[in-house]
N, CA, C and O atoms as a DFTB+ gen file, in Angstrom:
288 C
 N C O
     1  1     -29.184      14.059     -40.723
     2  2     -30.319      14.711     -40.101
     3  2     -30.317      14.486     -38.608
     4  3     -29.272      14.288     -37.988
     5  1     -31.479      14.519     -38.060
     6  2     -31.652      14.348     -36.618
     7  2     -31.697      12.886     -36.205
     8  3     -31.827      12.584     -35.018
     9  1     -31.594      11.976     -37.161
    10  2     -31.722      10.539     -36.893
    11  2     -33.124      10.238     -36.377
    12  3     -33.295       9.529     -35.385
    13  1     -34.106      10.777     -37.050
    14  2     -35.500      10.545     -36.659
    15  2     -35.801      11.178     -35.317
    16  3     -35.393      12.308     -35.048
    17  1     -36.516      10.448     -34.475
    18  2     -36.907      10.972     -33.166
    19  2     -35.721      11.208     -32.240
    20  3     -35.809      12.013     -31.313
    21  1     -34.618      10.516     -32.483
    22  2     -33.442      10.627     -31.614
    23  2     -33.055      12.083     -31.376
    24  3     -32.809      12.483     -30.238
    25  1     -33.002      12.860     -32.424
    26  2     -32.569      14.246     -32.304
    27  2     -33.544      15.148     -31.579
    28  3     -33.175      16.235     -31.136
    29  1     -34.788      14.706     -31.453
    30  2     -35.794      15.501     -30.747
    31  2     -35.836      15.181     -29.257
    32  3     -36.448      15.914     -28.480
    33  1     -35.188      14.093     -28.858
    34  2     -35.222      13.690     -27.455
    35  2     -34.259      14.552     -26.635
    36  3     -33.170      14.896     -27.093
    37  1     -34.682      14.894     -25.408
    38  2     -33.817      15.707     -24.551
    39  2     -32.446      15.044     -24.371
    40  3     -32.352      13.828     -24.198
    41  1     -31.415      15.839     -24.413
    42  2     -30.073      15.324     -24.192
    43  2     -29.353      14.860     -25.445
    44  3     -28.172      14.520     -25.382
    45  1     -30.035      14.838     -26.580
    46  2     -29.414      14.362     -27.817
    47  2     -29.060      15.482     -28.793
    48  3     -28.514      15.212     -29.863
    49  1     -29.356      16.708     -28.451
    50  2     -29.134      17.818     -29.378
    51  2     -27.678      17.900     -29.833
    52  3     -27.407      17.991     -31.031
    53  1     -26.744      17.867     -28.886
    54  2     -25.328      18.004     -29.241
    55  2     -24.856      16.872     -30.147
    56  3     -24.085      17.103     -31.078
    57  1     -25.311      15.661     -29.882
    58  2     -24.946      14.516     -30.727
    59  2     -25.531      14.703     -32.120
    60  3     -24.868      14.434     -33.122
    61  1     -26.761      15.159     -32.176
    62  2     -27.427      15.380     -33.456
    63  2     -26.693      16.423     -34.294
    64  3     -26.493      16.229     -35.493
    65  1     -26.294      17.519     -33.672
    66  2     -25.561      18.570     -34.383
    67  2     -24.193      18.047     -34.823
    68  3     -23.744      18.347     -35.929
    69  1     -23.536      17.279     -33.976
    70  2     -22.232      16.716     -34.340
    71  2     -22.360      15.792     -35.549
    72  3     -21.500      15.795     -36.429
    73  1     -23.422      15.008     -35.592
    74  2     -23.661      14.139     -36.756
    75  2     -23.872      14.980     -38.011
    76  3     -23.346      14.652     -39.075
    77  1     -24.627      16.044     -37.893
    78  2     -24.880      16.922     -39.042
    79  2     -23.589      17.588     -39.503
    80  3     -23.391      17.794     -40.700
    81  1     -22.722      17.921     -38.574
    82  2     -21.450      18.567     -38.919
    83  2     -20.493      17.614     -39.623
    84  3     -19.532      18.056     -40.251
    85  1     -20.744      16.316     -39.525
    86  2     -19.864      15.341     -40.169
    87  2     -19.932      15.446     -41.688
    88  3     -18.898      15.505     -42.353
    89  1     -21.150      15.470     -42.244
    90  2     -21.277      15.524     -43.706
    91  2     -22.370      16.470     -44.197
    92  3     -22.173      17.199     -45.169
    93  1     -23.502      16.459     -43.536
    94  2     -24.644      17.229     -44.024
    95  2     -24.333      18.721     -44.125
    96  3     -24.452      19.309     -45.200
    97  1     -23.945      19.320     -43.035
    98  2     -23.726      20.769     -43.035
    99  2     -22.576      21.198     -43.945
   100  3     -22.713      22.203     -44.643
   101  1     -21.440      20.479     -43.970
   102  2     -20.400      20.869     -44.928
   103  2     -20.884      20.803     -46.383
   104  3     -20.521      21.650     -47.199
   105  1     -21.692      19.806     -46.698
   106  2     -22.230      19.693     -48.061
   107  2     -23.154      20.854     -48.385
   108  3     -23.113      21.395     -49.490
   109  1     -23.979      21.234     -47.435
   110  2     -24.894      22.353     -47.661
   111  2     -24.129      23.664     -47.805
   112  3     -24.485      24.506     -48.629
   113  1     -23.096      23.833     -47.018
   114  2     -22.290      25.063     -47.118
   115  2     -21.565      25.147     -48.460
   116  3     -21.362      26.237     -48.994
   117  1     -21.175      23.993     -49.002
   118  2     -20.436      23.958     -50.268
   119  2     -21.345      24.073     -51.491
   120  3     -20.874      24.346     -52.595
   121  1     -22.638      23.866     -51.295
   122  2     -23.580      23.899     -52.421
   123  2     -23.805      25.331     -52.887
   124  3     -23.766      26.263     -52.084
   125  1     -24.042      25.505     -54.191
   126  2     -24.346      26.854     -54.677
   127  2     -25.671      27.347     -54.093
   128  3     -26.535      26.534     -53.762
   129  1     -25.841      28.642     -53.962
   130  2     -27.050      29.196     -53.345
   131  2     -28.343      28.758     -54.030
   132  3     -29.379      28.639     -53.375
   133  1     -28.294      28.519     -55.335
   134  2     -29.510      28.141     -56.064
   135  2     -29.804      26.642     -56.009
   136  3     -30.786      26.189     -56.599
   137  1     -28.981      25.871     -55.317
   138  2     -29.172      24.417     -55.255
   139  2     -30.463      24.064     -54.525
   140  3     -30.802      24.667     -53.507
   141  1     -31.174      23.080     -55.059
   142  2     -32.343      22.526     -54.374
   143  2     -31.833      21.445     -53.430
   144  3     -31.023      20.609     -53.830
   145  1     -32.290      21.451     -52.202
   146  2     -31.870      20.458     -51.223
   147  2     -33.016      19.475     -51.029
   148  3     -34.082      19.837     -50.532
   149  1     -32.786      18.237     -51.422
   150  2     -33.791      17.192     -51.292
   151  2     -33.624      16.527     -49.937
   152  3     -32.558      15.993     -49.629
   153  1     -34.670      16.560     -49.132
   154  2     -34.654      15.948     -47.804
   155  2     -36.049      15.398     -47.539
   156  3     -36.955      16.139     -47.156
   157  1     -36.215      14.105     -47.742
   158  2     -37.540      13.506     -47.592
   159  2     -38.019      13.430     -46.145
   160  3     -39.222      13.477     -45.890
   161  1     -37.098      13.315     -45.206
   162  2     -37.495      13.159     -43.809
   163  2     -37.809      14.481     -43.122
   164  3     -37.111      15.477     -43.315
   165  1     -38.869      14.474     -42.317
   166  2     -39.246      15.676     -41.563
   167  2     -38.111      16.132     -40.655
   168  3     -37.820      17.325     -40.567
   169  1     -37.472      15.179     -39.980
   170  2     -36.406      15.567     -39.052
   171  2     -35.215      16.165     -39.797
   172  3     -34.563      17.076     -39.288
   173  1     -34.926      15.663     -40.991
   174  2     -33.827      16.231     -41.790
   175  2     -34.159      17.656     -42.216
   176  3     -33.315      18.548     -42.129
   177  1     -35.385      17.867     -42.673
   178  2     -35.783      19.218     -43.084
   179  2     -35.759      20.175     -41.900
   180  3     -35.362      21.332     -42.036
   181  1     -36.182      19.690     -40.744
   182  2     -36.176      20.514     -39.536
   183  2     -34.756      20.915     -39.162
   184  3     -34.499      22.075     -38.841
   185  1     -33.838      19.962     -39.204
   186  2     -32.460      20.258     -38.834
   187  2     -31.816      21.219     -39.834
   188  3     -31.082      22.124     -39.437
   189  1     -32.082      21.030     -41.113
   190  2     -31.547      21.941     -42.128
   191  2     -32.036      23.364     -41.857
   192  3     -31.253      24.313     -41.899
   193  1     -33.309      23.504     -41.584
   194  2     -33.872      24.834     -41.305
   195  2     -33.271      25.435     -40.039
   196  3     -32.895      26.607     -40.023
   197  1     -33.182      24.639     -38.985
   198  2     -32.684      25.149     -37.705
   199  2     -31.203      25.513     -37.743
   200  3     -30.793      26.506     -37.141
   201  1     -30.402      24.720     -38.442
   202  2     -28.953      24.919     -38.396
   203  2     -28.399      25.775     -39.526
   204  3     -27.284      26.288     -39.428
   205  1     -29.177      25.935     -40.610
   206  2     -28.655      26.718     -41.735
   207  2     -29.571      27.860     -42.146
   208  3     -29.140      28.783     -42.837
   209  1     -30.819      27.806     -41.730
   210  2     -31.791      28.787     -42.207
   211  2     -32.281      28.454     -43.605
   212  3     -33.131      29.151     -44.159
   213  1     -31.735      27.375     -44.175
   214  2     -32.142      26.940     -45.514
   215  2     -33.373      26.063     -45.467
   216  3     -33.954      25.830     -44.407
   217  1     -33.758      25.584     -46.630
   218  2     -34.979      24.794     -46.711
   219  2     -34.717      23.503     -47.465
   220  3     -34.334      23.520     -48.635
   221  1     -34.924      22.395     -46.792
   222  2     -34.901      21.100     -47.450
   223  2     -36.291      20.827     -47.997
   224  3     -37.291      21.143     -47.352
   225  1     -36.352      20.244     -49.176
   226  2     -37.650      20.014     -49.808
   227  2     -37.891      18.525     -49.992
   228  3     -36.964      17.763     -50.266
   229  1     -39.129      18.124     -49.839
   230  2     -39.528      16.733     -50.031
   231  2     -39.601      16.445     -51.524
   232  3     -39.949      17.321     -52.316
   233  1     -39.272      15.215     -51.905
   234  2     -39.312      14.815     -53.306
   235  2     -40.685      15.070     -53.917
   236  3     -40.775      15.498     -55.068
   237  1     -41.747      14.816     -53.170
   238  2     -43.102      15.024     -53.693
   239  2     -43.331      16.486     -54.077
   240  3     -44.022      16.771     -55.055
   241  1     -42.758      17.402     -53.316
   242  2     -42.866      18.834     -53.625
   243  2     -42.243      19.157     -54.980
   244  3     -42.838      19.845     -55.809
   245  1     -41.039      18.647     -55.182
   246  2     -40.332      18.918     -56.432
   247  2     -41.042      18.279     -57.617
   248  3     -41.138      18.884     -58.685
   249  1     -41.542      17.056     -57.434
   250  2     -42.276      16.388     -58.510
   251  2     -43.561      17.137     -58.843
   252  3     -43.902      17.293     -60.015
   253  1     -44.272      17.599     -57.823
   254  2     -45.513      18.344     -58.052
   255  2     -45.236      19.623     -58.836
   256  3     -46.004      19.980     -59.730
   257  1     -44.158      20.308     -58.514
   258  2     -43.802      21.514     -59.263
   259  2     -43.516      21.186     -60.720
   260  3     -43.908      21.930     -61.620
   261  1     -42.831      20.068     -60.951
   262  2     -42.540      19.656     -62.318
   263  2     -43.795      19.349     -63.102
   264  3     -43.896      19.705     -64.277
   265  1     -44.755      18.692     -62.470
   266  2     -46.026      18.367     -63.121
   267  2     -46.783      19.651     -63.438
   268  3     -47.338      19.792     -64.527
   269  1     -46.808      20.586     -62.493
   270  2     -47.496      21.863     -62.719
   271  2     -46.866      22.629     -63.874
   272  3     -47.576      23.210     -64.695
   273  1     -45.551      22.634     -63.943
   274  2     -44.867      23.339     -65.030
   275  2     -45.160      22.681     -66.374
   276  3     -45.332      23.375     -67.376
   277  1     -45.220      21.351     -66.407
   278  2     -45.538      20.626     -67.643
   279  2     -46.947      20.950     -68.114
   280  3     -47.204      21.016     -69.316
   281  1     -47.863      21.152     -67.164
   282  2     -49.265      21.399     -67.505
   283  2     -49.475      22.799     -68.086
   284  3     -50.498      23.053     -68.721
   285  1     -48.542      23.688     -67.883
   286  2     -48.698      25.073     -68.371
   287  2     -48.469      25.177     -69.840
   288  3     -48.561      26.267     -70.403
């Protein structure tokens, strides 16, 4: 991800993207289109959205959906 606040600080964008290109982005590109991407950190979700157009989801979101489906 963005390494927390580090990636939001001026001058760190290129380093942040390079870190994402190491493992995160290749993994996302290799994932099937229907894959759910779990990203608990706000900065990770932000970077996923900005660099891929995809959506990282917080664990609480996925758990809440599961509870709602069970209740039906």
